[in-house]
N, C-alpha and C positions, 0 to 999 in steps of 0.2 A: 376954580374951586379950591377950597382950603384943604389942608391935609386931614383935618378932623372929620370932614363929611365927604364921603366918596360914593359914587354910584359904581357898583360892581357889575360886570357883564354877566348875563345869565341866559340860558337857552329858552326857547319857547316864548320869546317876547315878554318874559317876566322881568320885573325891575327889583333890584336888590340895593338897599342902602346900608351904609355903616353908620350907626349912631354912636357918638362918644360923649363922655362926661355925664353919663346917666346917674342920677342921684340914687343913693342908698334907699332901699325900700320900694323902688319902682321896678318890680320884677315882671316875669313873663305874662301873668294874667292881666296885670294893669297895663303893660305895654301893648298887648294885643288889643285890648279894649280901646285904648287911646288911638292907636294907629288905624283901627277899622273905621274911624270916622272919615278917613280919606278914601278908603277902598278896601277890597278884600285882601287880607293878609294870608298868604299861603304857607309861610314858614317864618318862624322867629327863633333866633338863637342868641341867648344871652351868654357872653363869654364869662366863664367862671374859673377860679383858681383850682388846679388839680389837687393841691394839698388841703385847702380849707373849704372849698366849695362856694366861697363867697364871690359875689359879682366883681368883675374887673372894671365895670363901668362902661362897657361897650357891648353892642349887639348888632347882629345882622337881621334886617327885616326884609322879607321878600313879599312883593305885591304881585297880584295876578297880572297887572298891566304895567309896563315900564313908564308910561306917561304919568301914572299915579305916583310912582317912585320919584320921578323928576319933580312933581309938584310938592311932595312931602319934603324932599331935599331942600327946595327953595324956601318952603314955609318954616322949616325947623332951624335954619341957620341962625345961630346966636339966640335961640329961644330960651327964655328964662323959666326954669321949672324947679320948684323946691329950693330956691336960692342958688341954683347952679345953672350955668350957661351950657345948654345942650348943643352939640354940634352934629351936623349930618353931612 
């Protein structure tokens, strides 16, 4: 796995992925709607600057099932979105 896309361990058989290089304008509501096509999103946290509140371009997405997280991680590797290559 690349450093940009990692699966993070989570209790209760939930799967968490770290998504990087998220394009500007792709915020929580859009991300949740996009990732729900793969499975139920239980938690989504977009990393933001403490000073400005702007997106840092990374997010943690938690799925109800770790198998779904694995599928998303594989599907999103080097995925082109809004002229940016998204990494999971």
